[in-house]
C-alpha positions in Angstrom: -46.4 0.2 -53.9 -48.1 3.0 -56.1 -51.9 3.1 -57.2 -51.0 3.3 -60.9 -48.3 -0.1 -60.2 -51.3 -1.9 -58.5 -53.5 -1.2 -61.6 -50.9 -2.3 -63.4 -50.7 -5.1 -61.4 -54.4 -5.6 -61.5 -54.2 -5.8 -65.3 -51.2 -8.0 -66.0 -53.1 -11.3 -63.7 -56.9 -10.3 -65.7 -54.9 -10.6 -68.5 -53.2 -13.7 -67.6 -56.1 -14.9 -66.7 -57.7 -14.7 -70.5 -55.0 -15.6 -72.2 -55.3 -19.1 -69.8 -59.4 -19.3 -70.9 -58.2 -18.5 -74.8 -55.0 -20.9 -74.5 -57.7 -23.5 -73.1 -60.1 -23.4 -76.1 -58.0 -23.0 -78.2 -56.4 -26.6 -77.1 -60.1 -28.1 -76.5 -60.6 -27.1 -80.2 -57.8 -28.7 -81.5 -58.6 -31.7 -79.5 -61.6 -32.4 -81.1 -60.4 -31.1 -84.5 -57.0 -33.8 -84.8 -59.3 -36.4 -82.4 -61.1 -37.8 -85.5 -58.0 -37.8 -87.6 -55.6 -39.7 -85.3 -58.6 -42.1 -84.6 -58.9 -42.9 -88.0 -55.0 -43.7 -88.1 -54.9 -45.5 -85.3 -58.1 -48.1 -86.5 -56.0 -48.1 -89.9 -53.1 -49.7 -88.3 -54.9 -52.6 -86.6 -56.7 -55.9 -88.0 -60.3 -56.4 -87.7 -59.9 -59.4 -85.7 -58.2 -57.6 -83.1 -60.9 -54.9 -83.1 -63.3 -58.2 -83.0 -61.9 -59.7 -79.7 -60.8 -57.1 -77.9 -63.0 -54.0 -78.5 -62.3 -51.0 -80.2 -61.5 -48.7 -77.4 -58.9 -51.6 -76.0 -55.1 -51.1 -76.8 -53.9 -53.2 -79.9 -52.3 -56.6 -80.0 -51.0 -56.0 -83.1 -50.5 -53.0 -85.3 -49.3 -54.0 -89.4 -49.9 -51.8 -92.7 -51.7 -55.4 -93.9 -55.1 -52.6 -94.2 -53.4 -50.4 -96.3 -51.7 -53.2 -98.5 -55.3 -54.7 -99.1 -56.9 -51.2 -99.6 -54.7 -50.7 -102.5 -55.5 -53.9 -104.1 -58.8 -53.7 -103.8 -59.7 -49.9 -104.8 -57.8 -50.2 -108.1 -56.1 -47.0 -106.6 -54.3 -46.6 -110.1 -58.0 -46.1 -112.1 -59.7 -44.0 -109.7 -56.6 -42.0 -109.0 -55.8 -41.1 -112.7 -59.6 -40.0 -113.1 -59.5 -37.8 -110.0 -56.3 -35.6 -111.2 -57.7 -35.6 -115.2 -60.6 -33.8 -113.4 -58.6 -32.0 -110.6 -56.0 -30.3 -112.5 -57.7 -29.3 -115.4 -61.0 -27.8 -112.8 -58.6 -26.1 -111.5 -56.5 -24.2 -113.6 -59.4 -23.0 -116.2 -61.3 -22.1 -112.8 -58.0 -20.0 -111.4 -57.6 -18.6 -115.1 -61.2 -17.7 -115.9 -61.4 -15.7 -112.3 -58.4 -14.1 -112.1 -60.0 -13.0 -115.7 -62.8 -11.9 -114.5 -61.4 -10.1 -111.2 -59.0 -8.3 -113.4 -61.6 -6.9 -115.2 -64.1 -5.9 -112.1 -61.4 -4.6 -110.3 -58.7 -2.6 -112.8 -61.7 -0.8 -115.2 -64.9 0.8 -114.5 -67.9 0.4 -116.5 -71.9 0.3 -115.6 -72.0 -3.0 -114.4 -68.9 -4.0 -113.0 -69.7 -4.2 -109.5 -73.2 -6.0 -110.5 -71.0 -8.6 -112.6 -68.8 -9.3 -109.3 -71.7 -9.7 -107.0 -73.3 -12.4 -110.0 -70.7 -14.5 -110.0 -69.9 -14.4 -106.3 -74.2 -15.1 -106.0 -74.0 -17.6 -107.9 -71.5 -19.9 -105.9 -73.8 -19.4 -103.2 -76.4 -21.5 -104.7 -77.1 -25.2 -103.0 -76.2 -28.3 -105.1 -79.9 -29.6 -104.4 -81.3 -27.0 -106.4 -78.9 -27.0 -109.4 -78.3 -31.0 -109.6 -81.7 -31.6 -111.6 -81.4 -28.6 -114.4 -77.5 -29.0 -114.8 -78.3 -32.9 -115.3 -81.2 -32.6 -118.3 -79.2 -30.0 -120.3 -76.4 -32.0 -119.8 -78.3 -34.4 -121.4 -80.2 -31.8 -124.2 -76.8 -30.4 -125.4 -75.5 -33.8 -126.0 -79.0 -34.7 -128.0 -78.9 -31.7 -130.1 -75.4 -32.4 -131.1 -75.9 -36.1 -131.9 -73.8 -37.8 -129.0 -76.2 -37.8 -125.4 -72.6 -38.8 -123.8 -71.0 -35.3 -124.5 -70.8 -34.1 -121.7 -73.1 -36.8 -119.3 -70.7 -39.1 -118.7 -68.1 -37.6 -119.8 -64.9 -36.2 -117.8 -65.8 -32.8 -120.0 -68.6 -32.6 -118.1 -67.6 -32.8 -114.8 -64.7 -30.1 -115.1 -67.1 -27.8 -116.7 -69.7 -28.0 -113.3 -66.5 -27.9 -111.4 -65.0 -24.2 -113.3 -69.0 -23.5 -113.0 -69.1 -23.7 -109.4 -66.0 -22.7 -108.1 -64.9 -19.5 -110.7 -67.1 -17.3 -108.5 -65.3 -17.7 -105.4 -62.4 -17.5 -106.8 -63.3 -14.1 -108.7 -64.5 -13.1 -104.8 -61.1 -14.1 -103.4 -58.8 -12.7 -106.4 -60.9 -9.5 -106.7 -60.2 -9.0 -103.3 -56.7 -9.5 -102.8 -56.5 -7.8 -106.5 -57.7 -4.5 -104.8 -54.7 -4.5 -102.6 -52.3 -3.7 -105.6 -51.6 -0.3 -106.1 -53.3 1.3 -109.0 -50.1 3.1 -110.0 -48.6 0.3 -112.0 -51.7 -0.4 -114.2 -51.5 3.3 -114.8 -47.5 2.9 -115.2 -48.5 0.3 -117.8 -51.1 1.6 -120.0 -48.8 4.7 -119.7 -46.0 2.3 -121.3 -48.5 1.3 -124.0 -49.4 -2.3 -122.9 -52.7 -3.2 -123.9 -55.2 -5.1 -122.2 -54.1 -8.6 -122.3 -50.3 -8.0 -121.7 -51.8 -5.8 -118.8 -53.5 -8.8 -117.5 -50.2 -11.4 -118.6 -47.5 -9.8 -117.5 -48.1 -6.9 -115.1 -50.7 -8.2 -113.1 -50.4 -12.3 -112.9 -47.1 -12.4 -111.4 -48.9 -10.5 -108.4 -51.1 -12.9 -107.9 -48.9 -15.8 -107.4 -49.4 -16.0 -103.7 -53.2 -15.7 -103.8 -53.7 -18.3 -106.5 -51.2 -20.4 -104.7 -53.2 -20.6 -101.9 -56.5 -20.8 -104.2 -55.2 -23.7 -105.9 -54.7 -25.6 -102.3 -58.4 -24.9 -101.7 -59.6 -25.9 -104.9 -57.7 -29.0 -105.5 -59.2 -30.2 -102.2 -62.4 -29.3 -103.1 -62.7 -30.1 -106.1 -60.7 -33.5 -105.9 -62.8 -34.8 -102.3 -66.2 -34.1 -104.2 -68.8 -37.3 -104.7 -71.5 -35.5 -104.9 -71.7 -34.3 -109.0 -68.9 -37.5 -110.5 -72.3 -39.8 -108.8 -75.2 -37.9 -110.5 -72.9 -37.2 -113.9 -71.1 -40.4 -114.6 -72.9 -43.6 -114.6 -69.8 -45.6 -115.6 -68.1 -46.2 -112.4 -64.9 -46.7 -114.4 -64.8 -42.9 -114.8 -65.4 -42.0 -111.4 -63.1 -40.1 -108.9 -60.8 -41.9 -106.5 -63.6 -40.9 -103.7 -65.7 -43.6 -105.5 -63.5 -45.8 -105.1 -64.3 -46.6 -101.1 -67.2 -48.2 -102.1 -65.2 -51.4 -103.0 -64.5 -51.4 -99.0 -67.7 -52.1 -98.0 -68.5 -55.8 -97.9 -72.0 -57.0 -98.8 -73.2 -58.3 -95.0 -70.1 -57.3 -92.7 -68.2 -53.9 -93.2 -64.1 -53.8 -92.0 -64.1 -50.3 -90.9 -60.4 -50.7 -90.1 -60.3 -51.6 -94.1 -61.9 -48.5 -94.6 -60.2 -46.3 -92.4 -56.8 -46.8 -94.4 -58.5 -46.4 -97.6 -60.2 -42.9 -96.5 -56.1 -41.7 -95.5 -55.1 -43.1 -99.0 -57.5 -41.4 -100.6 -56.6 -38.2 -98.5 -52.9 -38.3 -98.8 -52.6 -36.2 -102.4 -54.4 -33.6 -100.7 -52.5 -33.2 -97.9 -49.1 -33.8 -99.6 -50.1 -31.2 -101.9 -50.6 -28.8 -98.5 -47.4 -29.5 -97.4 -45.3 -28.5 -100.5 -47.2 -25.3 -100.8 -47.6 -24.7 -97.3 -45.6 -21.6 -97.6 -47.3 -20.3 -100.0 -51.1 -20.9 -99.2 -50.0 -19.0 -95.6 -48.7 -15.8 -97.7 -52.0 -15.8 -100.3 -53.9 -15.8 -97.1 -52.2 -13.0 -95.1 -50.5 -10.7 -97.8 -53.3 -9.3 -98.9 -53.9 -7.7 -95.4 -51.0 -6.2 -94.9 -50.9 -4.6 -98.3 -51.5 -0.8 -98.2 
């Protein structure tokens, strides 16, 4: 056997060991990530008395959907799910609209402060909520008092939507501007030569090319905004206007909490975003990968 063949065999063996270690690491990571989800589903199907009698790590004697039925009744799922949709859908649409507009301006047109404008929106998205919620709270009250209606923004869906748009538009701008840079500038130049004005250039030429990125961002934004609880707690004084994440508090007992019931409620609350991901999974993956392959 020649020296070259020996080296090739040694290289293949080393590569197999590396691939084995990588596969093992990925497998362990995947198990650690998915185990809490599987355990929550498993817990939600067990009656609370079954856990009390035999222990939390025991094999269940009974499996049923009673926890889901009780959770739907106690959470008032219709009211809180409607609240979440009222806040989430307009927030995502406005965030993607404004983010795409800003990204269009800073990438397709050259002016003195376009880079600083992009950095400003990106940096604003990185501010911790704990540093901003008090100024935002007092600003909402001040605006309401200025117009003679304290609930103009505070304890109002409109105020909660504005907060989500304000805090998410920076990330949307960053992602869409990065994606838009992969679109050949010759397309924009052709649109200008054909006499397209700025709005037609944006709406008819650039926006259709952003559909994969917009689909991916819509899934991310919907998940973040739908699951967000802090701003609703701070800016909504009326519990009946809060999103579905607030409904989980209804499943907590005064002295003892039925964690099996709470697990069922958590799965019910998370289901809409999971369904949205599976519906848009192809567009989501395309939006994450297409920008990296475009030249």
